[in-house]
C-alpha positions as CSV (number, residue, x, y, z in Angstrom):
1,M,-52.3,34.4,23.3
2,T,-48.8,33.0,23.0
3,D,-50.0,29.8,21.1
4,K,-48.9,30.0,17.6
5,I,-50.7,28.2,14.7
6,S,-48.7,26.5,12.0
7,D,-48.4,28.0,8.5
8,E,-50.2,24.9,7.0
9,L,-53.3,25.5,9.1
10,L,-53.5,29.4,8.4
11,Q,-53.3,28.6,4.7
12,L,-56.0,25.8,4.7
13,W,-58.8,28.6,4.1
14,P,-58.6,31.8,2.4
15,Y,-58.1,34.8,4.5
16,A,-57.4,32.6,7.3
17,S,-54.2,34.2,8.1
18,D,-55.6,37.9,7.9
19,Q,-58.3,36.7,10.4
20,F,-55.7,35.9,13.0
21,V,-53.8,38.8,12.4
22,Q,-56.9,41.1,13.0
23,I,-57.5,39.2,16.1
24,M,-54.0,40.0,17.3
25,S,-54.4,43.6,16.2
26,V,-57.6,44.0,18.4
27,L,-56.0,42.4,21.5
28,N,-52.9,44.6,21.1
29,R,-55.3,47.8,21.1
30,L,-56.5,46.7,24.4
31,T,-52.9,46.1,25.6
32,T,-52.2,49.6,24.5
33,W,-55.0,51.1,26.3
34,K,-53.7,49.3,29.3
35,A,-50.2,50.9,28.8
36,V,-51.6,54.3,28.5
37,T,-53.6,53.7,31.8
38,N,-50.7,52.5,33.4
39,T,-48.8,55.7,32.2
40,L,-51.3,58.1,33.6
41,L,-51.5,56.3,36.8
42,N,-47.8,56.7,37.2
43,Y,-47.8,60.3,36.6
44,F,-50.9,60.9,38.8
45,G,-49.6,58.6,41.5
46,T,-46.5,60.7,41.6
47,L,-49.0,63.8,42.3
48,Q,-50.7,62.0,44.9
49,D,-47.6,61.3,46.7
50,T,-46.7,63.6,49.8
51,E,-46.1,67.3,49.7
52,R,-42.6,66.5,50.2
53,Q,-42.3,64.1,47.4
54,L,-43.9,66.8,45.0
55,G,-41.7,69.3,46.5
56,K,-38.6,67.1,45.7
57,E,-39.6,66.3,42.0
58,H,-39.8,70.4,41.2
59,E,-36.8,70.9,43.5
60,K,-34.8,68.6,41.5
61,L,-36.0,70.6,38.2
62,H,-35.0,73.9,40.0
63,K,-31.4,72.7,41.0
64,S,-30.7,71.0,37.8
65,L,-31.3,74.2,36.0
66,E,-29.3,76.2,38.5
67,K,-26.3,73.9,37.8
68,L,-26.8,74.2,33.9
69,E,-27.0,78.1,34.2
70,H,-23.7,78.5,36.0
71,S,-22.2,75.9,33.4
72,L,-23.2,78.2,30.6
73,G,-22.4,81.4,32.5
74,G,-23.1,84.9,31.2
75,E,-25.7,85.8,28.8
76,S,-26.3,82.0,28.0
77,G,-27.0,81.1,31.3
78,A,-29.5,84.1,31.7
79,V,-31.6,82.0,29.2
80,L,-32.5,79.4,31.8
81,R,-33.2,81.7,34.6
82,P,-37.1,82.3,33.8
83,W,-37.6,78.6,33.7
84,R,-35.7,78.3,36.9
85,N,-38.1,80.6,38.6
86,Y,-40.9,78.8,36.8
87,A,-40.0,75.5,38.5
88,Q,-39.4,77.1,41.9
89,F,-42.8,78.8,41.6
90,F,-44.9,75.6,40.6
91,E,-43.1,73.6,43.5
92,C,-45.4,75.5,45.8
93,E,-48.4,75.6,43.6
94,Y,-48.7,71.9,42.9
95,L,-48.5,71.1,46.6
96,S,-51.7,73.2,47.2
97,T,-53.6,71.5,44.4
98,E,-52.3,68.1,44.3
99,N,-54.9,66.6,46.7
100,L,-58.0,67.5,44.7
101,V,-56.8,66.7,41.3
102,A,-54.8,63.7,41.9
103,T,-57.5,62.1,44.0
104,S,-60.2,62.6,41.3
105,A,-58.0,61.2,38.5
106,L,-56.6,58.2,40.4
107,R,-60.0,57.2,41.1
108,H,-61.2,56.9,37.6
109,L,-57.8,55.4,36.4
110,K,-57.6,52.7,38.7
111,A,-61.3,51.6,38.0
112,L,-60.5,51.6,34.4
113,K,-57.3,49.8,34.6
114,A,-59.1,47.0,36.5
115,E,-62.0,46.9,33.8
116,I,-59.4,46.7,31.0
117,K,-57.4,43.7,32.7
118,R,-60.7,41.9,33.2
119,K,-61.6,42.5,29.5
120,I,-58.4,41.4,28.2
121,C,-58.4,38.0,30.3
122,Q,-61.9,37.5,29.0
123,C,-61.1,38.0,25.2
124,E,-57.9,36.0,25.6
125,S,-60.0,33.2,27.0
126,D,-62.6,33.2,24.5
127,I,-60.6,33.5,21.4
128,K,-58.2,30.8,22.7
129,S,-61.4,28.6,23.1
130,Y,-62.8,29.4,19.7
131,K,-59.1,28.8,18.3
132,N,-58.8,25.5,19.7
133,G,-62.0,24.2,18.4
134,V,-60.9,25.5,14.7
135,V,-57.3,24.1,14.9
136,K,-58.8,20.6,16.0
137,A,-61.2,20.5,13.3
138,R,-58.5,21.6,10.7
139,N,-56.1,18.9,12.1
140,L,-58.7,16.1,11.7
141,T,-59.3,17.4,8.2
142,L,-55.6,17.4,7.1
143,S,-55.6,14.0,8.7
144,G,-58.5,12.8,6.8
145,I,-57.2,13.9,3.6
146,S,-53.8,12.3,4.2
147,V,-55.4,8.9,4.7
148,Y,-57.6,9.2,1.7
149,E,-54.5,10.1,-0.5
150,R,-52.6,7.4,1.0
151,N,-55.3,4.5,0.4
152,L,-55.6,6.1,-3.1
153,S,-51.9,5.7,-3.9
154,K,-51.7,2.1,-2.6
155,R,-54.7,1.2,-4.9
156,S,-53.0,2.9,-8.0
157,N,-49.5,1.5,-7.0
158,A,-50.9,-2.1,-6.7
159,L,-52.9,-1.7,-10.3
160,K,-49.6,-0.3,-11.9
161,T,-47.3,-3.1,-10.6
162,D,-49.7,-5.9,-11.6
163,S,-52.8,-5.1,-14.0
164,G,-54.2,-8.5,-13.4
165,V,-54.8,-8.8,-9.7
166,S,-55.8,-12.0,-8.4
167,L,-58.8,-12.6,-6.8
168,G,-57.4,-13.6,-3.5
169,T,-55.9,-10.1,-3.1
170,T,-57.2,-8.1,0.0
171,Y,-57.0,-4.4,0.8
172,T,-56.9,-3.3,4.4
173,S,-58.9,-0.2,3.6
174,D,-61.4,0.8,1.1
175,P,-60.7,4.4,-0.4
176,W,-64.6,5.0,-0.5
177,L,-64.7,4.4,3.2
178,S,-62.1,7.2,3.5
179,E,-63.8,9.3,1.2
180,R,-67.1,9.3,3.2
181,S,-65.2,9.9,6.4
182,L,-63.5,12.9,4.8
183,Y,-66.9,14.4,3.5
184,Y,-68.2,14.3,7.0
185,Q,-65.2,15.9,8.6
186,L,-65.3,18.5,6.1
187,Q,-69.1,19.3,6.9
188,M,-68.0,19.4,10.4
189,M,-65.1,21.9,9.8
190,V,-67.3,24.3,7.8
191,K,-69.9,24.3,10.5
192,G,-67.2,25.2,13.1
193,E,-65.7,27.7,10.9
194,N,-68.8,29.6,10.5
195,D,-69.6,29.6,14.2
196,F,-66.1,30.8,14.8
197,Q,-66.5,33.7,12.5
198,K,-69.7,34.5,14.2
199,S,-68.2,34.4,17.6
200,I,-65.3,36.7,16.7
201,Q,-67.7,39.3,15.0
202,A,-69.6,39.4,18.2
203,L,-66.5,39.5,20.3
204,F,-65.2,42.7,18.0
205,E,-68.6,44.6,18.7
206,N,-68.1,44.1,22.1
207,I,-64.8,45.3,22.3
208,A,-65.8,48.6,20.2
209,T,-68.3,49.1,22.9
210,F,-65.8,48.8,25.7
211,D,-63.1,50.9,23.8
212,S,-65.7,53.6,23.6
213,Y,-66.0,53.5,27.3
214,I,-62.1,53.6,27.7
215,V,-62.1,56.9,25.5
216,A,-64.9,58.7,27.4
217,T,-63.2,57.7,31.0
218,I,-59.8,59.1,29.9
219,M,-61.6,62.3,28.4
220,Q,-63.1,62.8,31.6
221,T,-60.1,62.5,33.6
222,M,-58.5,65.1,31.5
223,N,-61.4,67.5,31.9
224,E,-61.3,67.3,35.6
225,F,-57.6,67.9,35.4
226,S,-57.8,70.9,32.9
227,T,-60.5,72.4,35.3
228,A,-57.9,72.1,38.4
229,R,-55.3,73.7,36.4
230,I,-57.4,76.5,35.2
231,S,-57.6,77.9,38.8
232,Q,-53.9,78.3,38.7
233,W,-53.8,80.3,35.3
234,E,-53.5,83.7,37.0
235,S,-49.9,82.9,38.5
236,M,-48.9,80.8,35.7
237,Q,-49.6,83.8,33.3
238,K,-47.4,85.7,35.4
239,H,-44.4,83.7,35.0
240,L,-45.2,83.0,31.3
241,T,-45.4,86.7,30.4
242,S,-41.9,87.0,32.1
243,V,-40.6,84.3,29.8
244,Q,-42.1,86.0,26.7
245,S,-40.4,89.5,27.4
246,F,-37.1,87.6,28.1
247,S,-37.3,85.9,24.7
248,A,-38.4,89.2,22.9
249,L,-35.5,91.3,24.3
250,S,-32.9,88.7,23.7
251,E,-30.6,88.3,20.7
252,P,-29.9,84.6,19.7
253,A,-26.3,85.3,17.8
254,A,-25.1,87.4,20.6
255,H,-24.7,84.3,23.1
256,F,-22.4,82.4,20.7
257,E,-20.5,85.7,19.8
258,V,-19.6,86.1,23.7
259,F,-18.9,82.5,23.9
260,S,-16.3,82.5,21.0
261,S,-14.6,85.4,22.4
262,A,-14.2,83.9,25.6
263,H,-12.8,80.8,24.3
264,H,-11.0,82.2,21.4
265,I,-12.8,80.2,18.7
266,H,-11.9,82.3,15.6
267,S,-8.1,82.4,16.5
268,P,-6.2,83.3,13.3
269,E,-3.1,81.1,14.7
270,I,-5.3,77.9,14.4
271,W,-7.7,78.4,11.6
272,Q,-6.3,81.1,9.2
273,Q,-3.0,79.5,8.2
274,T,-3.0,78.7,4.4
275,R,-1.6,75.1,4.0
276,T,0.9,74.3,1.2
277,L,2.6,71.3,-0.2
278,Q,5.9,71.9,1.2
279,D,4.3,72.1,4.7
280,F,3.1,68.5,4.4
281,P,5.6,66.1,6.4
282,Y,5.5,63.5,3.6
283,Q,7.8,64.3,0.7
284,V,6.9,62.5,-2.7
285,R,9.8,61.0,-4.5
286,E,10.1,62.1,-7.8
287,I,10.5,59.4,-10.7
288,Q,13.2,60.5,-13.2
289,I,12.3,61.2,-16.8
290,L,15.0,59.6,-19.0
291,K,13.8,61.2,-22.1
292,H,11.0,63.5,-23.0
293,G,10.0,65.6,-26.1
294,V,7.4,66.0,-28.8
295,L,6.0,63.2,-31.0
296,H,2.9,62.9,-33.4
297,I,0.3,60.4,-33.3
298,P,-2.3,59.7,-36.1
299,S,-5.7,61.4,-35.7
300,K,-8.7,59.3,-35.1
301,F,-10.7,61.3,-37.6
302,S,-8.4,61.7,-40.7
303,K,-5.8,59.4,-42.0
304,N,-3.3,62.2,-43.2
305,S,-3.4,64.3,-40.1
306,W,-1.3,63.9,-37.1
307,L,-1.7,65.4,-33.4
308,P,1.1,66.3,-31.3
309,V,1.8,64.7,-28.0
310,V,4.2,65.0,-25.1
311,A,6.2,61.8,-24.9
312,V,7.9,60.6,-21.6
313,I,10.1,57.6,-20.9
314,T,10.4,57.2,-17.1
315,E,12.8,55.1,-15.2
316,T,10.2,52.7,-14.1
317,G,10.2,51.4,-17.8
318,F,7.0,53.0,-19.2
319,F,6.3,54.9,-22.1
320,H,3.6,57.7,-21.9
321,C,1.9,60.0,-24.5
322,F,0.1,63.1,-23.2
323,K,-2.5,65.1,-25.5
324,I,-2.0,68.9,-26.0
325,S,-4.8,71.3,-25.9
326,A,-5.6,73.5,-28.9
327,H,-4.4,76.7,-27.7
328,K,-1.1,75.1,-26.9
329,H,-0.7,73.6,-30.2
330,S,-0.4,76.7,-32.1
331,R,2.5,78.0,-29.8
332,L,4.2,74.6,-29.7
333,M,4.1,74.4,-33.7
334,E,5.7,77.8,-33.5
335,W,8.3,76.9,-31.2
336,I,9.2,73.9,-33.3
337,A,9.5,75.8,-36.5
338,Q,11.6,78.3,-34.8
339,Q,14.0,75.5,-33.5
340,Q,14.2,74.1,-37.0
341,M,15.0,77.6,-38.4
342,P,18.6,78.5,-39.4
343,K,20.3,80.7,-36.8
344,E,20.9,83.5,-39.4
345,M,17.3,83.6,-40.5
346,A,16.1,83.6,-36.9
347,D,18.5,86.5,-36.0
348,N,17.3,88.5,-39.1
349,E,13.5,88.0,-37.9
350,L,14.5,89.0,-34.5
351,N,12.5,92.5,-34.8
352,S,9.6,91.2,-36.9
353,P,6.1,91.6,-35.7
354,A,5.7,87.8,-35.7
355,K,8.8,87.3,-33.6
356,S,7.7,90.1,-31.2
357,F,4.3,88.4,-30.8
358,L,5.9,85.1,-30.2
359,Q,8.2,86.4,-27.5
360,S,5.3,88.1,-25.8
361,E,3.2,84.7,-25.8
362,I,6.1,83.0,-24.4
363,E,6.5,85.4,-21.6
364,S,2.9,85.1,-20.9
365,V,3.0,81.4,-20.8
366,T,5.8,81.5,-18.4
367,S,4.4,84.0,-16.1
368,T,0.9,82.2,-15.8
369,S,0.5,79.0,-14.0
370,T,-1.3,76.3,-15.9
371,T,-3.4,73.4,-14.5
372,W,-0.9,71.0,-16.7
373,P,2.5,72.1,-17.3
374,S,3.8,70.6,-20.4
375,L,6.5,71.1,-22.9
376,S,4.5,73.8,-24.7
377,T,5.2,75.9,-21.6
378,L,8.4,77.5,-22.9
379,R,10.8,79.9,-21.4
380,K,13.9,82.0,-22.0
381,S,17.2,80.8,-21.2
382,Q,20.2,82.8,-19.9
383,S,21.5,82.7,-23.6
384,N,18.1,84.4,-24.5
385,S,17.2,81.3,-26.5
386,I,13.8,79.6,-26.1
387,Q,13.9,76.2,-24.7
388,P,11.3,73.8,-23.2
389,L,11.5,73.5,-19.4
390,S,13.4,70.7,-17.7
391,P,11.7,67.4,-16.6
392,E,11.6,68.5,-13.1
393,E,10.1,72.0,-13.9
394,V,7.6,70.4,-16.2
395,Y,6.2,67.7,-13.9
396,R,6.2,69.5,-10.5
397,G,2.8,70.6,-9.3
398,A,0.8,68.9,-12.0
399,D,-2.7,67.5,-11.6
400,R,-3.3,63.8,-12.4
401,P,-2.5,63.7,-16.1
402,S,-4.6,61.2,-18.3
403,A,-2.2,59.6,-20.9
404,A,-3.7,59.0,-24.5
405,I,-1.1,56.1,-24.6
406,S,0.6,54.2,-21.8
407,V,3.0,51.2,-22.7
408,G,5.0,49.1,-20.2
409,L,8.2,48.3,-21.9
410,K,8.9,45.5,-19.4
411,Q,6.3,43.2,-20.9
412,P,7.5,40.7,-23.3
413,R,6.8,40.5,-27.0
414,I,7.2,44.3,-27.6
415,T,9.1,45.7,-30.7
416,I,10.3,48.9,-31.9
417,Q,10.9,49.2,-35.9
418,L,10.5,51.7,-38.5
419,V,7.6,51.5,-41.1
420,P,9.1,50.4,-44.3
421,E,6.5,52.3,-46.6
422,K,6.8,55.3,-44.5
423,S,10.7,55.7,-43.9
424,N,11.0,59.0,-45.5
425,Q,8.4,60.6,-43.2
426,H,10.3,59.8,-40.0
427,I,7.7,57.3,-38.8
428,F,8.1,54.3,-36.5
429,E,5.9,51.8,-34.8
430,L,5.8,50.1,-31.5
431,I,4.3,46.6,-31.7
432,I,3.0,44.6,-28.8
433,Q,2.1,40.9,-29.5
434,R,-0.4,39.2,-27.1
435,R,-1.6,35.6,-26.9
436,R,-5.4,35.2,-27.2
437,P,-7.7,32.1,-27.6
438,R,-9.6,31.5,-30.6
439,S,-13.2,32.3,-30.7
440,G,-15.8,29.4,-30.4
441,G,-17.5,29.4,-27.1
442,F,-16.5,28.3,-23.8
443,F,-14.9,25.1,-24.7
444,G,-13.4,26.5,-27.9
445,A,-10.3,27.8,-26.1
446,W,-9.5,24.0,-25.2
447,A,-10.1,22.4,-28.7
448,R,-8.3,25.2,-30.7
449,P,-4.9,26.7,-30.2
450,S,-4.3,30.1,-29.5
451,V,-3.3,32.9,-32.1
452,D,-1.3,36.2,-31.7
453,A,-3.1,39.5,-31.4
454,W,-1.1,42.5,-32.5
455,T,-1.5,46.0,-31.2
456,R,0.6,48.8,-33.0
457,F,1.1,52.3,-32.3
458,E,2.4,54.7,-34.8
459,F,4.6,57.8,-33.9
460,K,6.2,60.4,-36.1
461,A,9.1,62.5,-35.2
462,S,9.9,66.1,-36.4
463,N,13.3,65.2,-38.0
464,E,15.8,62.3,-38.8
465,L,18.0,63.0,-35.7
466,E,14.8,63.0,-33.2
467,L,13.8,59.6,-34.9
468,I,17.2,58.2,-34.4
469,E,17.2,59.5,-30.5
470,W,13.8,57.9,-30.0
471,L,14.5,54.5,-31.6
472,A,17.8,54.3,-29.5
473,A,16.0,55.4,-26.1
474,L,13.2,53.0,-26.6
475,Q,15.1,50.0,-27.8
476,G,17.9,50.5,-25.1
477,R,15.4,50.6,-22.3
478,I,13.7,47.3,-23.8
479,Q,17.1,45.5,-23.9
480,N,17.3,46.4,-20.2
481,F,14.5,44.1,-19.3
482,V,15.5,41.2,-21.6
483,P,16.4,38.3,-19.5
484,Q,20.0,37.0,-19.6
485,G,19.2,33.4,-19.8
486,P,16.2,30.9,-20.3
487,P,14.3,30.2,-17.2
488,S,14.6,27.0,-15.2
489,P,12.2,24.3,-16.6
490,L,9.1,23.6,-14.4
491,F,9.2,19.7,-15.3
492,K,12.0,17.3,-15.8
493,S,12.6,16.2,-19.3
494,Q,12.1,13.0,-20.8
495,Q,15.8,12.0,-20.9
496,S,16.2,12.6,-17.0
497,I,13.1,10.7,-16.4
498,E,14.3,7.6,-18.3
499,K,17.7,7.6,-16.5
500,S,15.9,7.7,-13.1
501,V,13.8,4.8,-14.1
502,E,16.7,2.7,-15.4
503,A,18.7,3.2,-12.0
504,M,15.6,2.2,-10.0
505,I,15.1,-1.1,-12.0
506,K,18.9,-1.8,-11.7
507,E,18.6,-1.2,-8.0
508,H,15.6,-3.7,-7.9
509,H,17.3,-6.4,-10.0
510,E,20.4,-6.1,-7.4
511,R,18.3,-6.5,-4.4
512,A,16.4,-9.4,-6.0
513,L,19.7,-11.4,-6.5
514,T,20.9,-10.8,-3.0
515,D,17.5,-12.2,-1.8
516,I,17.9,-15.4,-3.9
517,V,21.4,-15.8,-2.6
518,H,20.3,-15.7,0.8
519,T,17.5,-18.1,0.3
520,N,19.6,-20.8,-1.2
521,T,21.9,-20.8,1.8
522,L,19.0,-21.1,4.3
523,H,17.6,-23.9,2.1
524,S,20.6,-26.0,2.3
525,Q,20.6,-25.5,6.1
526,N,17.3,-26.9,6.2
527,Q,18.0,-29.8,4.2
528,Q,20.6,-30.9,6.9
529,L,18.0,-30.4,9.7
530,L,15.2,-32.4,7.8
531,S,17.5,-35.3,7.4
532,R,17.9,-35.6,11.0
533,I,14.0,-35.3,11.6
534,R,13.5,-38.2,9.2
535,Q,15.8,-40.5,11.2
536,A,14.1,-39.9,14.2
537,T,11.0,-42.1,15.1
538,L,7.6,-40.6,15.9
539,P,6.5,-40.7,19.8
540,N,4.2,-43.8,20.7
541,P,0.6,-43.2,21.0
542,P,-0.9,-42.8,24.4
543,L,-2.0,-46.1,26.5
544,S,-5.9,-46.4,26.5
545,T,-8.0,-48.2,28.9
546,S,-10.0,-49.9,26.0
547,Q,-9.5,-51.0,22.4
548,H,-12.5,-48.8,21.6
549,E,-10.9,-45.6,22.7
550,A,-7.6,-46.4,20.9
551,E,-9.6,-46.9,17.6
552,S,-11.8,-43.7,18.1
553,Q,-8.4,-42.0,18.9
554,S,-6.9,-42.8,15.5
555,M,-10.1,-42.1,13.7
556,S,-10.4,-38.7,15.3
557,L,-6.8,-37.8,14.4
558,S,-7.6,-38.0,10.6
559,T,-10.9,-36.0,10.9
560,L,-9.8,-33.1,13.1
561,K,-11.2,-29.3,12.5
562,S,-8.8,-26.6,11.9
563,D,-9.3,-24.8,15.5
564,S,-6.6,-26.2,17.7
565,C,-3.5,-26.4,15.4
566,V,-2.1,-30.0,16.1
567,I,0.6,-30.8,13.7
568,S,0.9,-34.5,12.4
569,H,3.9,-36.2,10.5
570,D,3.3,-37.8,7.2
571,E,4.1,-41.7,7.7
572,C,5.5,-42.1,4.1
573,H,9.0,-41.2,4.4
574,S,9.9,-42.8,1.0
575,A,7.3,-40.7,-0.9
576,M,8.4,-37.4,0.7
577,P,9.8,-34.5,-1.2
578,D,12.8,-32.5,-0.2
579,T,11.1,-30.3,2.1
580,L,9.0,-31.9,4.9
581,S,5.3,-31.1,4.6
582,Y,3.2,-30.5,7.5
583,K,-0.7,-30.2,7.7
584,T,-2.8,-28.2,10.4
585,V,-5.5,-29.9,12.0
586,S,-7.8,-28.7,14.6
587,M,-8.8,-30.4,18.2
588,P,-12.4,-30.0,19.0
589,E,-13.0,-28.3,22.5
590,S,-16.1,-30.4,23.5
591,K,-14.1,-33.5,24.0
592,P,-10.8,-32.8,25.6
593,S,-10.5,-36.2,27.5
594,I,-10.1,-38.1,24.2
595,Y,-6.7,-36.4,23.6
596,T,-4.0,-37.1,26.3
597,T,-0.6,-36.1,26.5
598,P,1.5,-38.5,24.8
599,R,4.5,-40.3,26.6
600,V,7.7,-39.1,24.5
601,N,10.9,-40.7,24.7
602,K,13.5,-38.4,25.7
603,D,16.0,-39.7,23.4
604,H,13.5,-39.0,20.4
605,I,13.2,-35.2,21.5
606,L,15.4,-32.5,19.6
607,N,17.7,-30.5,21.6
608,A,16.7,-26.8,22.0
609,D,19.3,-25.4,19.5
610,E,18.0,-27.7,16.9
611,E,14.4,-26.8,17.6
612,T,15.1,-23.0,17.4
613,K,16.7,-23.4,14.2
614,L,13.9,-25.3,12.8
615,Q,11.4,-22.6,13.9
616,E,13.4,-19.9,12.0
617,C,13.8,-21.8,8.9
618,T,10.1,-22.5,8.8
619,A,9.1,-19.0,9.6
620,H,11.6,-17.7,6.9
621,S,10.2,-20.2,4.3
622,K,6.7,-18.9,4.9
623,T,7.6,-15.5,4.4
624,I,9.3,-16.3,1.1
625,V,6.4,-18.1,-0.1
626,A,4.1,-15.5,0.9
627,A,6.1,-12.8,-1.1
């Protein structure tokens, strides 16, 4: 069934779409049985072929396994040897039993295939007939509903537009008639739907009976095939026993060991070389550290407590602060205290227990590698003084550090200054000013101006000298990024715009004065030509055969339409203005015989130069008037 039903028809009744889905499922089951029969027929058809063809099938398996056995080689190739012998043996066994088994199976399967094919065609024809009747009834029902709704809408629209309908108003269709017709169609559709359901149920019962027959036939075929195969069991058991004995004696892990030793899989030169960062071909270009040291930042939990951090100023213009772990904090405090201790006191306490403990701690920190080498990792210099590591030694080989504070010194509106009320504590602050819109919803940023947002970071130095060094380093780095001059404006200023407008107005006035002078010159030339034209007499009218034609010609000259562009001269020379006026009249095309070509005296015709000048002056005058 390739015909599809529209969604509108499937949704007309409850479960209508499910009904057609079940019908298609039943037909698909019959089609599947047909495919199963074809598959079995193909298999038993191969068995029914000639002895030579059966021999080729098993010979193909035998030769393929033999090639794969040579490809694996050694002990691994021996795994396929029982299967190769098995294929070789059954190449002869199938040739002896094929005639009996295949002939019996093919007879049942061919008959079953023909019956399934007839059953599928019969079911599709019946279902198509049932479906066409239901679809036709549903289409008529939908058409009746549409006609009924259209008549009701026409009636309601007429009443809405004019509540007082006149007695002479007529309607093409009465909604009541459409209602009667719709009820009749609904009754017919309901009867057809019930008949359709009964027919489909009867069809399902018939298909169920046929389905059981299919299963019984296939089971009978398989039983006959199994009976024929049982006769071969003794010879098959012999080969299967050999396969089992080989599987019991073989060790699965030994096959890959032989293969790996032959191909040098576990070669130490290839897989056991330890890789280091120095062996990697790409070398990272280290960013220089301009200044680094120890600062303190306020604690988040207490106002009066400060936490030590490692502060770094890089050449890329950033200021970073890294936190120090707790076990490194105590060592760092001891080192800071020792650096601030006078030299005489440090020498006197060289042999003290605390001093010896500090030295041992320093040596342990230096000898062991830490995941994050920081300034708390101390070492002894050649002068036997304790110093922090150099920047290259501190940051070489470190993991990805997570900075507690990172500030870009390139950004604008950044300030470094001392805290006035905490100047005696060696505290300075870093201030970042940002512009942000006022709150007030989505449109609040457009209606209200922006306000400043301040971000402040406080830092505490150990002594006054460190405070001065940090302030100088930060302020100097910020000044390196200050622009040398103001940026170029994006838009022109008001003064430059006004100057441009004045220059354009002046140029326009000069051009207009030039046009006026040129127009006056042409006007004086036109006056001379017009004076000569007034002195010339007009051409005589054409000779006519009767007085009636002459009068009609004179009357038509005053009532011409504007189609043929005939120019007539004004007769009143005394009332003429300074410029000669012309009026355009039209010549009707229906009576060309009335207007004949006049006979013009050659003396009254202007020469070619005068006519050319007259045309140029007239065209220029029209251009000026249009402008």
